[in-house]
MIKOLBA-697848 format. One record per atom (N, C-alpha, C): residue number from 1; residue in one letter; x, y negated, z. Coordinates in Angstrom, 3 decimals, decimal comma, always signed. Each point is the difference from the previous one (the first is absolute). Example, Ala and Ser with C-alpha at 12.3 -4.5 7.8 and 13.67 -1.06 7.14 Angstrom:
2
R   nr  rest        px        py        pz
R    1     A   +13,190    +5,690    +7,800
R    1     A    -0,890    -1,190    +0,000
R    1     A    +0,900    -1,200    +0,000
R    2     S    -0,350    -1,050    -0,720
R    2     S    +0,820    -1,190    +0,060
R    2     S    -0,770    -1,090    +0,730
***
This chain:
180
R   nr  rest        px        py        pz
R    1     M   +61,195   -95,503   +78,979
R    1     M    +1,302    +0,518    +1,227
R    1     M    +0,243    -0,753    +1,255
R    2     T    +0,989    +0,368    +0,536
R    2     T    +0,198    -0,066    +1,749
R    2     T    +0,792    +0,132    +0,301
R    3     Q    +0,820    -1,574    +0,285
R    3     Q    +2,001    -0,529    +0,541
R    3     Q    +0,027    +1,491    +1,053
R    4     G    +0,890    +0,248    -0,435
R    4     G    +0,766    +0,733    +0,904
R    4     G    +1,577    -0,444    -0,311
R    5     K    +0,782    +0,425    +1,184
R    5     K    +1,266    -0,207    +0,114
R    5     K    +1,581    +1,366    -0,818
R    6     R    +0,691    +0,048    -0,898
R    6     R    +0,376    +0,406    -0,544
R    6     R    +1,406    -0,367    -0,414
R    7     P    +1,303    +0,651    -0,158
R    7     P    +1,235    +0,089    -0,020
R    7     P    -0,131    -0,697    -1,626
R    8     N    +0,870    -0,859    -0,705
R    8     N    +0,432    -0,476    -0,860
R    8     N    +1,222    +0,204    -0,753
R    9     A    +0,022    -0,082    -1,339
R    9     A    +2,062    +0,232    -0,136
R    9     A    +0,761    -0,440    +1,269
R   10     Q    +0,194    -1,548    +0,396
R   10     Q    +0,665    -0,987    +0,333
R   10     Q    -0,115    +0,298    +1,521
R   11     T    -1,083    +0,565    +0,046
R   11     T    -0,503    -0,286    +1,893
R   11     T    +1,120    +1,683    +0,269
R   12     I    -0,196    +0,891    -0,967
R   12     I    +0,665    +1,261    +0,315
R   12     I    +1,827    -0,356    +0,101
R   13     A    +0,293    -0,788    -1,168
R   13     A    +1,343    +0,058    -0,638
R   13     A    +0,366    -0,827    +1,849
R   14     V    -0,383    -1,396    -0,088
R   14     V    +0,284    -0,219    +1,386
R   14     V    +0,213    +0,562    +1,410
R   15     T    -0,959    +1,088    +0,416
R   15     T    +0,181    +0,878    +0,655
R   15     T    +0,791    +0,590    -0,064
R   16     A    +0,353    +0,607    -1,028
R   16     A    +1,447    +1,008    -0,293
R   16     A    +1,041    -1,351    +0,713
R   17     V    +0,431    -0,428    -0,023
R   17     V    +1,216    -1,196    -1,081
R   17     V    -0,492    -0,381    +2,117
R   18     M    -0,583    -0,382    +0,740
R   18     M    +0,413    -0,046    +1,276
R   18     M    +0,022    +1,104    +0,630
R   19     I    -0,712    +0,957    -0,422
R   19     I    +0,451    +1,602    +0,973
R   19     I    +1,485    -0,583    +0,474
R   20     A    +0,635    +0,324    -1,810
R   20     A    +1,376    +0,248    -0,561
R   20     A    +1,424    -1,290    +0,552
R   21     V    -1,002    -1,240    +0,699
R   21     V    +1,005    -1,326    +0,561
R   21     V    -0,216    +0,555    +1,660
R   22     V    -1,002    +0,522    +0,517
R   22     V    -0,330    +0,060    +1,081
R   22     V    +1,212    +1,540    +0,276
R   23     A    -0,286    +0,773    -0,660
R   23     A    +0,534    +1,262    +0,353
R   23     A    +1,801    -0,997    +0,283
R   24     V    +0,814    -0,111    -1,498
R   24     V    +1,261    -0,729    -0,059
R   24     V    -0,106    -1,072    +1,624
R   25     L    -0,794    -0,752    +0,511
R   25     L    +0,789    -0,861    +0,825
R   25     L    +0,364    +1,065    +1,390
R   26     T    -1,638    +1,001    -0,179
R   26     T    +0,063    +0,751    +1,283
R   26     T    +1,674    +0,905    -0,057
R   27     F    +0,283    +0,123    -1,581
R   27     F    +0,835    +1,123    +0,120
R   27     F    +0,986    -0,458    +0,049
R   28     A    +0,650    -1,421    -0,680
R   28     A    +1,357    -0,356    -0,191
R   28     A    +0,832    -0,498    +1,883
R   29     V    -0,967    -0,942    +0,571
R   29     V    +0,513    -0,070    +1,037
R   29     V    -0,721    +1,454    +1,902
R   30     Q    +0,514    +0,662    +0,112
R   30     Q    -0,649    +0,391    +1,076
R   30     Q    +1,507    -0,422    +1,326
R   31     I    -0,253    +0,183    +1,038
R   31     I    +0,072    +0,319    +1,149
R   31     I    -0,052    +0,650    +0,697
R   32     P    +0,513    +1,548    +1,013
R   32     P    -0,951    +0,732    +0,497
R   32     P    -0,044    -0,305    +1,326
R   33     I    -1,600    +0,401    +0,380
R   33     I    -0,217    +0,014    +1,976
R   33     I    +0,563    +1,279    -0,247
R   34     P    +1,521    -0,148    +1,490
R   34     P    -0,427    +1,859    +0,122
R   34     P    -1,087    -0,035    +1,412
R   35     A    -0,848    +0,001    +0,289
R   35     A    -0,982    +0,191    +0,711
R   35     A    -0,390    +0,975    -0,692
R   36     T    -0,202    -0,368    -1,037
R   36     T    -1,746    +0,750    -0,333
R   36     T    +1,002    +0,569    -1,398
R   37     G    +1,239    -0,339    -0,791
R   37     G    +0,151    +0,594    -1,174
R   37     G    -0,092    -1,332    -1,201
R   38     G    -1,367    -0,602    +0,243
R   38     G    -0,454    -1,006    -0,739
R   38     G    +0,909    -1,254    -0,428
R   39     Y    -0,237    -0,366    -0,976
R   39     Y    +0,284    -1,544    -0,678
R   39     Y    -0,276    -1,066    -0,104
R   40     I    +0,779    -1,449    +0,120
R   40     I    -0,792    -1,135    +0,069
R   40     I    +0,219    -0,125    -1,611
R   41     H    -0,257    -0,713    -0,810
R   41     H    +0,151    -0,745    -1,239
R   41     H    -1,426    -0,476    -0,579
R   42     F    +0,476    -1,335    -0,787
R   42     F    -0,142    -0,788    -0,160
R   42     F    -1,229    -0,101    -1,286
R   43     G    -0,931    +1,796    -0,399
R   43     G    -1,224    +0,291    -0,611
R   43     G    -0,393    -0,907    +0,852
R   44     D    -0,760    -0,756    +0,750
R   44     D    -0,956    -0,314    +0,853
R   44     D    -0,454    -1,922    -1,532
R   45     V    +0,732    -0,380    -0,115
R   45     V    +0,506    -1,263    -0,883
R   45     V    -0,596    +0,187    -1,086
R   46     G    -0,002    +1,656    -0,630
R   46     G    -0,899    +0,248    -1,031
R   46     G    -1,273    -0,081    -0,266
R   47     V    -0,144    +1,117    +1,621
R   47     V    -1,770    +0,229    +0,128
R   47     V    -0,344    -1,057    +0,469
R   48     F    +0,436    -0,576    +0,437
R   48     F    -0,771    -1,564    +0,474
R   48     F    -0,264    -0,680    -1,474
R   49     F    +1,130    -0,246    -0,529
R   49     F    -0,619    -0,991    -1,572
R   49     F    -0,912    +0,895    -0,972
R   50     T    +0,712    +1,661    +0,667
R   50     T    -1,366    +0,247    -0,838
R   50     T    -1,454    -0,236    +0,147
R   51     A    -0,204    -0,431    +1,037
R   51     A    -1,407    +0,682    +1,013
R   51     A    -1,027    -1,804    -0,181
R   52     F    +1,209    -1,094    -0,218
R   52     F    -0,299    -1,556    -0,118
R   52     F    +0,009    -0,053    -1,305
R   53     A    +0,429    +0,236    -1,019
R   53     A    +0,006    -0,410    -1,146
R   53     A    -0,384    +0,696    -1,391
R   54     F    -0,441    +1,044    +0,965
R   54     F    -1,215    +1,457    -0,976
R   54     F    -1,243    +0,562    +0,308
R   55     G    +0,277    -0,908    +1,045
R   55     G    -1,331    +1,135    +1,001
R   55     G    +0,431    +1,584    +0,755
R   56     P    -1,452    +0,195    +0,779
R   56     P    +0,165    +1,209    +0,800
R   56     P    +0,225    +1,729    -0,909
R   57     I    -0,548    -0,077    -0,840
R   57     I    +0,070    +1,868    -0,555
R   57     I    +1,186    -0,156    -0,368
R   58     I    +1,109    -1,414    -0,218
R   58     I    +1,512    +0,065    -1,328
R   58     I    +0,857    -0,247    +1,076
R   59     G    -0,744    -0,177    +1,556
R   59     G    +1,277    -0,007    +1,077
R   59     G    -0,228    +1,070    +0,228
R   60     L    -1,338    +0,765    +0,125
R   60     L    -0,084    +1,686    -0,051
R   60     L    +0,978    +0,159    -0,107
R   61     F    +0,065    +0,437    -1,376
R   61     F    +0,921    +0,881    -0,542
R   61     F    +1,318    -0,833    +0,057
R   62     G    +0,644    -1,031    -0,503
R   62     G    +0,630    -0,534    +0,228
R   62     G    +0,852    +0,386    +1,604
R   63     G    -0,375    +0,030    +0,981
R   63     G    +1,134    +0,109    +1,797
R   63     G    -0,835    +1,849    -0,144
R   64     G    -0,834    -0,047    -0,135
R   64     G    +0,255    +1,669    +0,041
R   64     G    +1,111    +1,111    -0,962
R   65     V    -0,950    +0,216    -0,839
R   65     V    +0,994    +0,462    -1,783
R   65     V    +1,524    -0,224    +1,255
R   66     G    +0,644    -1,944    -0,460
R   66     G    +1,070    +0,200    -0,421
R   66     G    +0,531    -0,220    +1,381
R   67     C    -0,430    +0,185    +1,117
R   67     C    +0,921    +0,081    +1,646
R   67     C    +0,102    +1,842    +0,019
R   68     A    -0,563    +0,536    -0,931
R   68     A    -0,315    +1,860    -0,079
R   68     A    +0,875    +0,295    -0,457
R   69     I    +0,344    -1,114    -1,256
R   69     I    +0,606    +1,164    -1,364
R   69     I    +1,247    -0,477    +1,072
R   70     A    +0,615    -1,213    +0,338
R   70     A    +1,590    -0,374    +0,207
R   70     A    -0,063    +1,431    +1,187
R   71     D    -0,735    -0,026    +1,263
R   71     D    +0,201    +1,044    +0,844
R   71     D    +0,391    +0,505    -0,998
R   72     I    -0,692    +0,850    -0,760
R   72     I    +0,616    +1,760    -0,720
R   72     I    +0,769    -0,697    -0,486
R   73     L    +0,616    -1,081    -0,836
R   73     L    +1,490    -0,007    -0,645
R   73     L    +1,225    -0,080    +1,026
R   74     S    -0,695    -0,336    +1,156
R   74     S    +1,064    -0,233    +1,045
R   74     S    -0,016    +1,149    +1,103
R   75     G    +0,180    +1,727    -0,359
R   75     G    -0,382    +0,268    +0,744
R   75     G    -0,473    +0,625    +1,417
R   76     Y    -1,581    -1,078    -0,271
R   76     Y    -0,191    +0,478    +1,812
R   76     Y    -1,912    +0,212    -1,031
R   77     A    +0,134    +0,766    -1,275
R   77     A    -1,693    +0,615    +0,151
R   77     A    -0,827    +0,097    +0,465
R   78     S    +0,107    +0,631    +1,786
R   78     S    -0,289    +0,506    +1,236
R   78     S    -1,248    -0,951    -0,338
R   79     W    +0,896    -1,520    +0,351
R   79     W    -0,930    -1,189    -0,046
R   79     W    -0,844    -0,175    -0,724
R   80     A    +0,201    -0,085    -0,800
R   80     A    -0,551    -0,547    -1,270
R   80     A    -1,786    +0,308    -0,164
R   81     P    -0,517    +0,870    +0,887
R   81     P    -1,507    -0,085    -0,011
R   81     P    -0,491    -0,707    +1,270
R   82     L    +0,647    -0,554    +0,672
R   82     L    -0,334    -1,046    +0,804
R   82     L    +0,723    -1,438    +0,086
R   83     T    +0,650    -0,262    -1,640
R   83     T    +0,724    -1,189    -0,807
R   83     T    -1,433    -0,563    -0,586
R   84     L    -0,210    +1,137    -0,761
R   84     L    -1,408    -0,255    -0,738
R   84     L    -0,975    -0,141    +0,806
R   85     V    -0,972    +0,635    +1,167
R   85     V    -0,355    -0,806    +0,600
R   85     V    -0,236    -1,079    +0,703
R   86     A    +1,507    -0,095    +0,541
R   86     A    -0,001    -1,482    +0,696
R   86     A    +0,258    -1,204    -0,802
R   87     H    +1,455    -0,316    -0,770
R   87     H    +0,047    -0,383    -0,899
R   87     H    -1,416    -0,490    -0,717
R   88     G    -0,920    +1,449    -0,968
R   88     G    -1,109    -0,772    -1,060
R   88     G    -0,684    -0,405    +1,236
R   89     L    -0,530    +0,102    +1,046
R   89     L    -1,356    -0,405    +0,576
R   89     L    +0,551    -2,245    -0,097
R   90     Q    +1,666    +0,331    +0,881
R   90     Q    +0,461    -1,213    +0,427
R   90     Q    -0,395    -1,322    -1,358
R   91     G    +0,546    +0,582    -1,126
R   91     G    -0,849    -0,090    -1,261
R   91     G    -0,769    -0,599    -0,518
R   92     W    -1,198    +0,541    -0,220
R   92     W    -1,541    +0,562    +0,221
R   92     W    -0,192    -1,601    +1,160
R   93     I    +0,818    -0,172    +0,951
R   93     I    -0,927    -0,185    +1,033
R   93     I    +0,741    -1,755    -0,103
R   94     A    +0,705    -0,058    -0,497
R   94     A    +0,239    -1,290    +0,065
R   94     A    -0,538    -0,259    -1,392
R   95     G    +0,155    +0,150    -0,700
R   95     G    -0,734    -0,675    -2,087
R   95     G    -1,282    +0,065    +0,415
R   96     Y    -0,791    +0,433    +0,958
R   96     Y    -1,211    +0,084    +0,319
R   96     Y    -0,997    -0,537    +1,184
R   97     F    +1,657    -1,125    +0,361
R   97     F    -0,297    -1,382    +1,132
R   97     F    +0,941    -0,805    -0,712
R   98     G    +0,997    -0,054    -1,166
R   98     G    +1,568    -1,395    -0,746
R   98     G    -0,769    -0,111    -1,258
R   99     K    -0,553    +0,883    -1,022
R   99     K    -0,223    +0,126    -0,874
R   99     K    -0,743    -1,565    -0,329
R  100     G    +1,138    -1,346    -0,786
R  100     G    -0,967    -1,198    -0,333
R  100     G    +0,048    -0,710    +1,111
R  101     K    +0,171    +0,781    +1,467
R  101     K    +0,096    -1,187    +0,857
R  101     K    +1,157    -1,204    +0,203
R  102     G    -0,304    -1,430    +0,210
R  102     G    +1,415    -0,310    +0,705
R  102     G    +1,193    +0,461    +1,106
R  103     P    +0,822    -0,430    +0,220
R  103     P    +0,523    +0,076    +0,859
R  103     P    -0,232    +0,977    +1,660
R  104     V    -0,915    -1,376    +0,504
R  104     V    -0,713    +0,619    +1,264
R  104     V    -0,733    +1,513    -0,206
R  105     G    -0,874    -0,021    -1,743
R  105     G    -0,200    +0,901    +0,436
R  105     G    +1,006    +1,945    -0,672
R  106     M    +0,479    -0,711    -0,121
R  106     M    +1,130    +1,128    +0,122
R  106     M    +0,597    +0,099    +1,136
R  107     I    +0,481    -0,975    +0,381
R  107     I    +0,480    +0,484    +1,390
R  107     I    -0,980    +1,249    +0,762
R  108     V    -0,899    -0,397    +0,066
R  108     V    -0,528    +0,982    +0,423
R  108     V    -0,714    +1,619    -0,270
R  109     A    +0,057    -0,425    -1,639
R  109     A    -0,085    +1,202    -0,607
R  109     A    +1,592    +1,125    +0,333
R  110     W    +0,926    -0,707    +0,411
R  110     W    +1,270    +0,068    +0,343
R  110     W    -0,068    +0,656    +1,013
R  111     A    -0,328    -0,065    +0,915
R  111     A    -0,209    -0,083    +1,484
R  111     A    -1,441    +1,088    -0,023
R  112     V    -0,359    +0,193    -0,865
R  112     V    -1,291    +1,080    +0,608
R  112     V    +0,556    +1,088    -1,021
R  113     G    +0,875    +0,676    -0,715
R  113     G    +1,025    +0,277    -0,870
R  113     G    +1,062    +0,304    +0,693
R  114     S    +0,698    -0,745    +0,786
R  114     S    +0,983    +0,814    +0,519
R  114     S    -0,744    +0,338    +1,380
R  115     I    -0,484    -0,219    +0,578
R  115     I    -0,809    +0,785    +1,324
R  115     I    -0,018    +1,472    -0,732
R  116     V    -1,058    -0,556    -0,912
R  116     V    -0,651    +2,057    -0,377
R  116     V    +1,828    +0,737    -0,487
R  117     L    +0,925    -0,819    -0,300
R  117     L    +0,917    +0,982    -0,760
R  117     L    +1,027    +0,736    +1,278
R  118     I    +0,347    -1,176    +1,437
R  118     I    +0,321    +0,336    +1,024
R  118     I    -0,628    +0,887    +0,054
R  119     A    -1,192    -0,376    +0,666
R  119     A    -0,978    +1,378    +0,645
R  119     A    +0,159    +1,088    -0,509
R  120     G    -0,035    +0,179    -1,679
R  120     G    -0,501    +1,310    -0,277
R  120     G    +1,415    +1,017    +0,016
R  121     Y    +1,698    -0,672    -0,669
R  121     Y    +0,927    +0,553    +0,815
R  121     Y    +0,117    +0,532    +1,575
R  122     F    -0,402    -0,438    +0,519
R  122     F    +0,152    -0,121    +1,775
R  122     F    -1,126    +1,660    +0,067
R  123     L    -0,844    -0,944    -0,482
R  123     L    -1,076    +1,520    +0,552
R  123     L    +0,079    +1,816    -1,119
R  124     G    +0,160    -0,642    -1,123
R  124     G    +0,942    +1,667    -0,653
R  124     G    +0,906    +0,219    +0,495
R  125     E    +1,459    -1,015    +0,038
R  125     E    +1,206    +0,699    +1,007
R  125     E    -0,365    +0,654    +1,688
R  126     W    -1,219    -0,281    +0,277
R  126     W    +0,428    +0,699    +1,933
R  126     W    -1,381    +1,305    -0,638
R  127     F    -1,146    -0,969    -0,497
R  127     F    -0,355    +1,468    -0,111
R  127     F    +0,231    +1,031    -2,005
R  128     I    +0,040    -0,378    -0,341
R  128     I    +0,206    +1,232    -0,958
R  128     I    +1,178    +0,580    -0,895
R  129     Y    +1,491    -1,522    +1,019
R  129     Y    +0,453    +1,326    -0,263
R  129     Y    +0,823    +0,482    +1,090
R  130     G    -0,657    -0,682    +0,588
R  130     G    +0,670    +0,142    +2,248
R  130     G    +0,676    +0,200    +0,691
R  131     L    +0,920    -1,579    -0,594
R  131     L    +1,216    -0,421    +0,612
R  131     L    -0,322    -0,493    +1,053
R  132     G    -1,117    -0,078    +0,703
R  132     G    -0,021    -0,642    +0,847
R  132     G    -0,383    -1,465    +0,453
R  133     Y    -1,051    +0,092    +0,681
R  133     Y    +0,014    -1,817    +0,959
R  133     Y    +1,457    -0,620    -0,257
R  134     A    +0,996    -0,299    +0,980
R  134     A    +1,388    -0,094    -0,112
R  134     A    -0,103    -0,443    -1,407
R  135     N    +0,215    +1,340    -0,746
R  135     N    +1,164    -0,336    -1,436
R  135     N    -1,122    -0,985    -0,830
R  136     A    -1,058    +0,190    -0,143
R  136     A    -1,052    -0,346    -0,543
R  136     A    +0,201    -2,001    +0,223
R  137     L    -0,441    -0,535    +1,097
R  137     L    +0,471    -0,814    +1,260
R  137     L    +1,356    -0,727    -1,180
R  138     A    +1,081    +0,738    +0,238
R  138     A    +1,120    -1,178    -0,109
R  138     A    -0,145    -0,375    -1,745
R  139     E    -0,691    +0,572    -1,140
R  139     E    +0,149    -0,724    -1,252
R  139     E    -1,276    -0,891    +0,168
R  140     V    -0,646    -0,187    +0,980
R  140     V    -1,162    -1,124    -0,786
R  140     V    +0,621    -1,437    +0,492
R  141     G    +1,162    -0,290    -0,206
R  141     G    +1,255    -1,128    +0,572
R  141     G    +0,288    -0,221    -2,032
R  142     P    +1,107    +1,434    -0,371
R  142     P    +0,419    -0,390    -1,372
R  142     P    -0,756    +0,106    -0,429
R  143     N    -1,290    +0,860    -0,365
R  143     N    -1,023    -0,481    -0,977
R  143     N    -0,890    -1,750    +0,675
R  144     F    +0,244    -0,083    +0,767
R  144     F    -0,647    -2,116    +0,567
R  144     F    +0,976    +0,063    -1,283
R  145     V    +1,438    -0,434    +0,634
R  145     V    +1,191    -0,914    -1,038
R  145     V    -0,823    +0,136    -1,092
R  146     Q    -0,534    +1,111    -0,934
R  146     Q    +0,478    +0,275    -1,548
R  146     Q    -1,536    -0,523    -0,421
R  147     E    -1,067    +0,060    +1,083
R  147     E    -1,032    -0,449    -0,491
R  147     E    +0,429    -2,316    +0,205
R  148     V    +0,225    -0,079    +1,106
R  148     V    -0,107    -1,423    +0,082
R  148     V    +1,657    -0,472    -1,542
R  149     V    +0,358    +0,590    -0,026
R  149     V    +1,674    -0,214    -1,652
R  149     V    -1,845    +0,328    -1,368
R  150     G    -0,203    +1,541    -0,146
R  150     G    -0,838    -0,514    -0,793
R  150     G    -1,227    -0,960    -0,173
R  151     G    -0,609    -0,245    +0,923
R  151     G    -0,531    -2,036    -0,294
R  151     G    +0,677    -0,401    +0,353
R  152     L    +0,464    -0,761    +0,424
R  152     L    +1,104    -1,035    -0,193
R  152     L    +0,845    -0,243    -1,417
R  153     V    +0,209    +1,091    -1,139
R  153     V    +0,063    -0,411    -0,586
R  153     V    -0,995    +0,604    -1,590
R  154     G    -0,611    +0,489    +0,691
R  154     G    -1,172    +0,605    -0,999
R  154     G    -1,151    -1,068    -0,096
R  155     I    -0,412    -0,853    +1,023
R  155     I    -1,077    -1,242    -0,356
R  155     I    +0,791    -1,309    -1,114
R  156     P    +1,697    -0,145    +1,070
R  156     P    -0,169    -0,910    -1,493
R  156     P    +0,306    +0,349    -1,290
R  157     L    +0,459    +1,170    -0,244
R  157     L    -0,079    +0,674    -1,788
R  157     L    -0,728    +0,259    -0,180
R  158     V    -1,516    +0,329    +0,866
R  158     V    -1,123    -0,546    -1,008
R  158     V    -0,923    -0,978    -0,364
R  159     L    +1,047    -1,005    +1,578
R  159     L    -0,414    -1,938    -0,420
R  159     L    +0,933    -0,188    -1,565
R  160     A    +0,426    +0,524    -0,101
R  160     A    +1,457    -0,847    -1,214
R  160     A    -0,638    +0,235    -1,513
R  161     I    -0,334    +1,352    +0,164
R  161     I    -0,040    +1,040    -1,251
R  161     I    -1,754    -0,480    -0,427
R  162     R    -1,196    -0,627    +1,120
R  162     R    -0,958    -0,737    -0,583
R  162     R    +0,021    -1,093    -0,685
R  163     R    +1,414    -0,957    +1,018
R  163     R    +0,102    -0,775    -0,677
R  163     R    +0,049    -0,155    -1,358
R  164     A    +1,553    +0,994    -0,358
R  164     A    +0,393    -0,271    -1,581
R  164     A    -0,818    +0,802    -0,508
R  165     Y    -0,700    +0,895    +0,537
R  165     Y    -0,743    +0,659    -1,546
R  165     Y    -1,399    +0,045    +1,009
R  166     P    -0,927    -0,518    -0,250
R  166     P    -1,100    +0,247    +1,021
R  166     P    -1,078    +0,808    -1,218
R  167     P    +0,349    +0,265    -0,834
R  167     P    -1,080    +1,317    -1,132
R  167     P    +0,173    +1,570    +1,208
R  168     I    +1,422    -0,020    +0,833
R  168     I    -0,116    +0,884    +1,209
R  168     I    -1,227    +0,395    +0,672
R  169     E    -0,968    -0,773    +0,402
R  169     E    -1,305    +0,087    +0,684
R  169     E    -0,828    -0,058    -1,009
R  170     R    +0,208    +0,472    -0,840
R  170     R    -0,662    +0,613    -0,900
R  170     R    -0,056    +1,813    -0,438
R  171     I    +1,140    +0,162    +1,005
R  171     I    +0,099    +2,117    -0,849
R  171     I    +0,275    -0,089    +1,439
R  172     S    -0,784    +0,727    +0,590
R  172     S    -0,541    +2,129    +0,520
R  172     S    -1,868    +0,541    -1,398
R  173     L    -0,200    +0,797    +1,655
R  173     L    -0,752    +0,585    -0,920
R  173     L    -1,491    -0,852    +0,070
R  174     G    -0,449    +0,042    -1,202
R  174     G    -0,298    -1,115    -0,479
R  174     G    -1,682    -0,300    -0,287
R  175     R    -1,159    +0,095    +0,003
R  175     R    -0,804    +0,627    -0,725
R  175     R    -0,465    +0,073    -1,344
R  176     V    -0,593    +1,205    -0,572
R  176     V    -0,590    -0,104    -0,813
R  176     V    -1,295    +1,221    -0,726
R  177     W    -0,352    -0,571    -1,323
R  177     W    -1,302    +0,617    -0,249
R  177     W    -0,154    +1,042    -0,712
R  178     E    -0,405    +1,037    +1,295
R  178     E    -0,170    +1,613    -0,539
R  178     E    -1,655    +0,554    -0,798
R  179     E    +0,135    +0,757    -0,815
R  179     E    -1,626    +0,154    -0,138
R  179     E    -0,515    +0,841    +1,523
R  180     G    -1,554    -0,286    -0,263
R  180     G    -0,275    +1,154    +1,444
R  180     G    -0,908    -0,041    +0,014
***
């Protein structure tokens, strides 16, 4: 037998719930950004919570799929591919560096995940969507604000949930034994 990774029913259920939570947080409050036609939202609170609480794989799916679903439901379907990649990478990076860490480790992971998201949207808006350097640059500030809120709420939320429900640390894509 060899040791490998595969999702169990609990992991699949948690992933689905976190996709839904991120989608609702992204969809519920949207503040338009006129320069690019995008919007600021609270989905990053959910992305960071998901990544720090459940790790990089659930962070990848929760962030990418949850925010992309919100784009589609909000009439921003053309943004969904960029959102899927940018928020997915944000969730994966933050989860990779922040899962199981204390406040300092999560702050570092939050900063790296935020840089990945901001750079991803900047490059995507400039090169893929052809919005021009100035318009892409105009969205950096609002994205930065969105990331700050995501970290300022997401990190304390994870710490509070860990204190209230310590077994949360065991929920992630764990190791299982497979026939080899």
